[in-house]
C-alpha positions in Angstrom: -19.5 32.6 -32.8 -16.0 31.8 -34.2 -14.6 32.5 -30.7 -17.2 29.7 -29.4 -16.2 27.2 -32.0 -12.5 27.9 -31.3 -13.2 27.3 -27.5 -15.0 24.0 -28.3 -12.2 22.8 -30.4 -9.5 23.5 -27.9 -11.4 21.9 -25.1 -11.8 18.7 -27.2 -8.2 18.8 -27.9 -7.3 19.1 -24.3 -9.7 16.3 -23.3 -8.3 14.0 -25.9 -4.6 14.7 -24.6 -5.5 14.2 -21.0 -7.6 11.0 -21.7 -4.6 9.7 -23.6 -2.2 10.4 -20.7 -4.6 8.8 -18.3 -4.8 5.7 -20.4 -1.1 5.4 -20.7 -0.8 5.7 -17.0 -3.3 2.9 -16.4 -1.5 0.5 -18.7 1.9 1.2 -17.0 0.3 0.6 -13.5 -1.3 -2.8 -14.7 2.1 -4.0 -16.1 4.3 -3.1 -13.2 5.2 -5.7 -10.6 5.4 -4.8 -7.1 8.9 -4.1 -5.7 10.4 -6.9 -3.7 11.6 -6.1 -0.1 13.9 -7.8 2.4 12.8 -7.3 6.0 15.4 -9.7 7.6 17.6 -12.6 7.3 18.5 -15.5 9.8 21.2 -16.0 10.9 22.7 -12.7 10.6 26.2 -14.2 10.1 27.5 -17.6 9.3 30.3 -19.7 7.9 30.1 -21.1 4.3 27.9 -23.9 4.0 25.2 -22.6 6.2 21.5 -22.2 5.0 20.3 -18.7 5.5 16.6 -17.8 5.5 15.7 -14.4 3.9 12.3 -12.9 4.8 10.4 -10.1 3.1 7.6 -9.6 0.7 6.9 -9.6 -3.1 9.3 -12.5 -3.7 8.5 -14.9 -6.5 7.5 -18.4 -5.9 9.1 -19.3 -9.2 12.9 -19.8 -8.0 14.6 -18.7 -11.3 12.8 -15.2 -11.0 14.5 -14.3 -7.8 17.9 -12.7 -8.4 19.3 -12.8 -5.0 23.0 -11.4 -4.6 25.4 -11.3 -1.8 28.0 -8.5 -1.9 27.0 -8.4 -5.6 27.5 -12.0 -6.2 24.6 -14.2 -7.4 23.3 -16.7 -4.9 21.6 -20.1 -5.7 18.1 -19.9 -4.4 17.2 -23.3 -2.9 13.4 -22.6 -1.9 11.1 -19.7 -2.7 7.9 -18.5 -1.5 6.3 -14.8 -1.6 7.8 -14.2 1.7 10.8 -16.3 2.2 14.0 -17.3 0.3 16.8 -19.7 1.3 20.4 -20.2 0.1 23.5 -21.8 1.1 26.5 -19.5 1.7 29.1 -20.5 -0.8 32.6 -21.2 0.1 33.9 -18.2 -1.9 31.3 -15.8 -0.4 32.4 -12.4 1.2 30.6 -10.1 3.6 28.2 -7.7 2.2 24.6 -6.5 1.6 22.0 -8.6 0.2 20.0 -7.6 -2.7 16.9 -9.0 -4.4 16.0 -8.2 -8.0 12.6 -9.2 -9.6 11.4 -7.8 -12.9 14.0 -5.2 -12.9 12.9 -3.8 -9.5 15.8 -4.1 -7.0 15.9 -4.0 -3.2 19.2 -3.8 -1.2 19.5 -4.2 2.6 21.2 -1.4 4.6 22.9 -4.1 6.9 25.6 -6.4 6.0 25.4 -10.3 6.0 28.7 -11.4 7.6 30.5 -14.4 6.3 32.5 -15.8 9.2 35.9 -17.5 8.6 35.7 -21.3 8.4 36.8 -22.6 11.7 39.3 -25.5 12.1 37.3 -28.8 12.3 33.6 -29.2 11.6 31.6 -26.2 10.8 28.3 -27.4 9.2 26.4 -30.6 8.7 23.9 -31.0 5.9 21.3 -32.4 6.3 20.6 -32.7 10.0 18.4 -35.4 9.9 17.5 -38.6 7.9 17.4 -42.5 8.1 20.2 -45.1 8.0 22.2 -44.7 4.8 21.5 -40.9 4.4 24.4 -39.2 2.6 25.6 -36.5 4.9 28.1 -33.6 4.0 30.2 -31.9 6.6 32.2 -28.9 5.8 35.1 -27.3 7.7 38.9 -26.8 7.5 42.0 -28.9 7.9 40.3 -32.3 7.9 42.8 -35.2 8.0 44.0 -36.7 4.7 42.6 -40.3 5.7 39.7 -39.3 7.9 37.7 -41.7 10.2 34.1 -40.5 10.6 32.0 -42.0 13.4 28.5 -41.2 14.8 27.5 -42.7 17.9 30.8 -44.5 18.1 29.9 -46.4 14.8 32.3 -45.8 11.9 30.7 -44.6 8.9 31.2 -45.4 5.1 33.0 -42.5 3.4 31.9 -41.3 -0.1 34.4 -38.7 -0.7 36.6 -36.4 1.4 38.9 -33.5 1.2 40.6 -31.0 3.6 37.4 -28.9 3.6 34.5 -31.5 2.9 33.6 -35.1 3.7 30.8 -36.9 2.4 29.7 -40.1 4.3 26.6 -42.3 4.9 24.9 -42.8 8.0 25.7 -46.4 9.4 22.8 -48.8 10.2 23.3 -49.4 13.9 22.7 -45.9 15.2 19.9 -45.2 17.6 16.8 -42.9 17.1 18.2 -40.0 18.7 20.5 -37.1 18.2 24.2 -37.7 17.8 27.4 -35.5 17.3 29.8 -36.6 14.4 33.4 -37.1 15.1 36.3 -36.9 12.6 39.7 -38.5 13.5 43.1 -38.7 11.7 46.5 -37.3 11.5 46.7 -36.9 15.2 43.5 -34.8 15.2 40.1 -35.3 16.6 37.1 -32.9 15.7 33.5 -33.3 17.1 30.6 -31.4 15.6 28.8 -28.7 17.5 25.5 -29.6 15.5 23.9 -32.8 16.0 22.5 -35.4 13.4 19.0 -36.9 14.3 18.7 -40.5 13.0 14.9 -41.0 12.0 15.2 -44.6 11.1 18.0 -47.1 12.2 18.6 -50.6 10.9 19.9 -52.5 8.0 18.2 -54.1 5.1 19.7 -57.6 5.6 21.2 -59.9 8.3 23.5 -63.0 8.6 22.1 -65.9 10.4 24.6 -68.7 11.6 23.6 -72.2 10.8 23.8 -74.4 14.0 25.9 -77.3 14.2 28.6 -76.2 11.7 31.8 -76.0 14.0 33.1 -79.3 12.8 36.1 -77.6 11.4 38.4 -76.6 14.3 41.0 -74.5 12.5 41.4 -72.6 9.2 41.6 -74.9 6.1 41.5 -74.6 2.4 42.7 -71.0 2.9 43.6 -70.8 -0.8 40.8 -72.9 -2.1 37.8 -72.4 -4.4 34.1 -73.1 -3.9 31.0 -74.0 -5.9 27.5 -75.4 -5.7 26.5 -78.8 -7.5 23.3 -80.5 -7.1 22.3 -78.5 -4.2 25.5 -79.1 -2.2 28.3 -76.8 -1.3 31.9 -77.9 -2.5 34.8 -76.2 -1.0 38.7 -76.8 -1.3 40.8 -78.2 -4.1 44.0 -77.3 -2.4 46.5 -79.2 -0.1 45.3 -80.9 3.1 47.3 -83.7 4.7 49.6 -84.1 1.9 47.0 -84.5 -0.8 44.6 -82.2 -2.8 41.4 -82.4 -0.9 37.8 -80.8 -0.8 34.7 -80.8 1.5 31.1 -81.2 0.7 28.1 -80.0 2.9 24.6 -81.1 2.2 22.1 -78.6 3.8 19.5 -81.4 4.0 21.8 -83.9 5.5 20.7 -84.8 9.1 24.4 -84.4 10.3 25.5 -80.9 9.9 29.1 -81.1 8.8 31.6 -80.9 6.1 32.6 -84.3 4.6 36.2 -84.3 3.3 37.5 -86.3 0.3 40.9 -86.4 -1.6 41.5 -85.9 -5.2 43.9 -88.0 -7.2 45.9 -86.9 -10.2 46.1 -83.1 -9.3 49.5 -81.7 -8.2 49.7 -81.6 -4.5 51.1 -78.0 -4.3 48.3 -76.7 -6.5 46.5 -73.6 -5.0 44.8 -70.4 -5.8 43.0 -72.0 -8.9 40.0 -70.5 -10.6 37.2 -72.9 -11.3 33.8 -73.2 -13.0 31.2 -75.9 -13.6 29.6 -77.1 -16.5 27.2 -80.1 -16.0 28.8 -82.5 -13.9 32.4 -81.4 -14.6 34.6 -78.9 -12.6 37.0 -76.9 -14.9 39.9 -75.9 -12.8 43.3 -74.1 -13.6 45.4 -71.1 -13.8 46.7 -71.8 -10.4 49.9 -71.1 -8.4 52.9 -71.8 -8.1 54.3 -70.5 -11.3 55.1 -74.0 -12.8 51.2 -74.5 -12.9 50.4 -71.2 -14.6 48.2 -71.9 -17.7 47.4 -75.5 -16.8 43.8 -76.7 -16.7 41.9 -79.9 -15.8 38.6 -81.3 -15.6 37.4 -82.9 -12.4 34.4 -85.4 -12.7 32.3 -84.3 -9.7 30.5 -87.8 -9.7 33.2 -90.1 -10.4 36.2 -88.1 -9.1 38.2 -88.6 -12.4 40.9 -85.9 -13.5 41.8 -85.2 -16.9 44.2 -82.6 -18.4 42.8 -80.4 -21.0 44.4 -77.8 -23.3 46.4 -75.2 -21.5 45.3 -71.6 -21.4 46.7 -69.4 -24.1 48.4 -67.0 -21.6 50.8 -68.8 -19.2 50.9 -66.0 -16.6 47.1 -65.7 -16.1 47.1 -66.7 -12.4 45.0 -65.1 -9.7 42.3 -64.4 -12.0 38.5 -65.7 -12.3 36.4 -68.1 -14.0 32.8 -68.5 -14.6 30.1 -70.3 -16.6 28.0 -68.2 -19.1 25.8 -69.5 -21.9 27.1 -73.1 -21.2 30.8 -72.3 -21.7 33.7 -71.8 -19.3 35.2 -68.2 -19.3 38.4 -67.3 -17.7 41.0 -64.7 -17.6 42.5 -61.6 -16.1 44.8 -62.1 -13.1 48.5 -61.4 -13.4 49.9 -61.0 -17.0 46.7 -61.4 -18.9 44.8 -58.6 -20.7 42.0 -60.8 -22.3 39.0 -63.2 -21.3 38.7 -66.5 -23.2 36.1 -69.1 -23.3 36.4 -72.8 -23.5 33.8 -74.7 -25.4 34.0 -78.5 -24.9 31.9 -79.1 -27.8 34.3 -77.2 -30.1 37.3 -79.5 -29.6 38.2 -78.0 -26.4 39.6 -74.8 -27.7 40.4 -71.8 -25.9 39.0 -68.8 -27.9 39.4 -65.2 -27.1 36.2 -63.5 -26.1 37.2 -60.0 -25.5 40.0 -57.8 -24.6 39.8 -55.9 -21.2 39.9 -52.1 -20.7 41.4 -52.3 -17.3 45.1 -53.0 -16.3 44.7 -55.9 -13.9 42.4 -58.0 -11.7 44.1 -60.1 -9.2 41.8 -62.0 -6.9 38.7 -60.3 -8.3 35.6 -62.2 -9.0 32.6 -62.6 -11.5 28.8 -62.7 -10.9 26.6 -64.2 -13.5 23.3 -62.6 -14.0 20.6 -63.5 -16.5 21.9 -61.3 -19.5 25.4 -60.1 -18.1 28.3 -60.9 -16.1 29.5 -58.5 -13.5 33.2 -58.4 -13.2 35.4 -56.7 -10.5 37.1 -55.4 -8.6 39.8 -54.1 -11.0 42.9 -51.9 -11.2 42.4 -49.3 -13.8 46.1 -48.1 -13.5 48.7 -50.3 -12.0 50.3 -47.2 -10.6 47.3 -46.5 -8.4 46.7 -49.5 -6.3 43.0 -49.0 -5.9 40.6 -51.8 -6.9 37.6 -49.9 -7.5 36.6 -50.4 -11.1 33.6 -52.8 -11.9 32.7 -53.9 -15.5 29.9 -55.9 -17.2 30.3 -58.4 -20.0 27.4 -58.8 -22.4 27.2 -61.1 -25.6 24.9 -59.8 -28.5 24.8 -61.8 -31.6 28.0 -63.6 -30.7 29.9 -60.4 -30.1 31.3 -60.0 -26.6 31.4 -56.5 -25.1 32.8 -55.3 -21.8 31.7 -51.7 -20.4 32.2 -50.1 -17.1 29.5 -49.6 -14.7 29.6 -47.0 -11.7 32.2 -47.8 -9.1 31.2 -49.4 -5.9 31.3 -46.3 -3.5 33.8 -47.7 -1.1 35.6 -50.4 -3.1 38.8 -48.7 -3.1 39.0 -48.7 0.7 39.6 -52.4 0.9 43.1 -53.7 0.7 42.1 -57.4 0.4 42.1 -59.2 -2.8 39.2 -61.5 -2.3 35.8 -60.4 -3.4 33.3 -63.2 -2.5 30.0 -62.6 -4.2 26.7 -64.2 -5.4 23.7 -63.6 -7.5 20.2 -63.6 -6.1 16.9 -62.6 -7.7 18.5 -60.9 -10.7 20.9 -58.8 -8.7 24.6 -59.3 -7.8 26.0 -59.0 -4.3 29.7 -58.3 -3.6 31.3 -58.7 -0.1 34.0 -56.0 0.6 35.4 -55.7 4.0 32.4 -55.9 6.3 29.9 -54.7 3.9 27.7 -56.2 1.2 26.8 -54.2 -1.9 23.9 -54.8 -4.1 24.1 -54.1 -7.8 20.8 -53.7 -9.5 21.2 -53.9 -13.4 17.9 -52.1 -13.7 18.8 -49.2 -11.5 20.6 -47.0 -14.1 23.1 -44.5 -13.2 23.1 -45.4 -9.5 23.0 -49.3 -9.3 24.8 -49.9 -6.1 23.2 -50.0 -2.7 24.9 -51.1 0.8 22.4 -53.7 2.3 24.5 -54.6 5.3 27.5 -53.4 7.3 28.5 -56.0 10.0 31.9 -57.2 11.4 31.0 -60.9 10.7 30.8 -60.2 6.9 34.6 -59.4 6.8 35.3 -63.1 7.8 33.6 -64.6 4.8 35.7 -66.1 1.9 33.2 -68.3 0.0 29.5 -68.0 -1.1 26.8 -70.2 -2.7 23.1 -70.0 -3.5 20.8 -73.0 -3.1 17.1 -72.9 -3.7 16.9 -69.2 -3.9 18.8 -68.6 -0.7 22.3 -67.3 -0.3 25.0 -68.6 2.1 28.5 -67.7 3.0 31.2 -69.4 5.1 34.6 -68.6 6.5 37.8 -70.5 6.5 36.5 -72.6 9.4 33.5 -73.8 7.5 31.1 -71.8 9.6 28.2 -71.2 7.3 25.8 -68.2 7.7 22.5 -67.5 5.7 22.1 -64.2 4.1 18.4 -62.8 4.6 16.6 -59.6 4.1 14.8 -58.0 6.9 11.1 -57.6 6.5 
């Protein structure tokens, strides 16, 4: 009897132990993930910058969970599904096996992925398709120091460039087809093996020439200024036929022409002035030559009367800019001036310092007045680096003036010219640089710039004006073009 009881007890103990083991095994199986497996990769070899597709099974659709390595170096996974992963071959990558680790389960290929040496010239293009203005990156080796990039024979706007990588934007007038990309410079010419597909060509805006505006047969008022008053364009205030002269054009006049007039009591050699309008008066000054530095006058637009006003506090403030904001004239920058002043006719005609500028110099820059801010540029940040690519905004809060930087225009530094014709339209600013028009949207945050047109005719414009919500520009021969957005 005792033996039977002993056998029963032993059987119960064995049953308990075995059931515990079985339970433990079931729990482990439920918590273990399946081992990932790589079955292939395409291409099998490539240069840095190439996108590689890894195929297999038991991958994670959650990108961070896929620890993909090449020759034991972690790769950045771009896309992930249960059966495919993609990554770009880094420039520092070396040949080796691919491995994938998920939940501490690792699989390593038996074959190597070969990293090919970067060839001289263009090796990769990314992306390979997109619409006008798409940013494209081309990688390679021994690119020129100042590369010219073209697609379908049209020069592209560069964003950044080095000896191994160039970023540029697809120009507007490329056809809906595939094109190879060409890089030229330093006596070298490289053409890509890959092709870029333009999915949507075009441009956002256009210039339309006004008919009948060929009355000026030669370039005049080359160093003059322009403004709008009572829905008319004014242009000039520099020497013509031995006197200071200006021209007026009325868009509504039956005869499409510039009507010229002369100004009394302004020095005949005055040029390169800055000017701004308050009411019916033009405030004009800070001109050349040196003997006129700091001198200012008012010109009554209705009567033609000229009157000298108090001189500018900085005598060498030539080649600067002027604008009207909150009913006051502002002027400054240029050569030898590190401040912006305002002139208040209602306060005894005094020039009062508004703000000190954070840049080194603006010579021939400009200002665009928007509703709550003034966009100022292009400026030299450092006189030792002659690149005019800095842009700032001026704001006034509770009487306190503040000037702060905004993101640079993408290709502003490529222009060697001083002039920056500009205008405001529908709460946005538009700056003309070379043959491009750049739109500044103050509500766009960290990326306020958009190129709206690239056209050779744009590079001929020196003056702009807005009348009844429409923008215009004209060249030194007085030929006027209207700026319009495409539908």
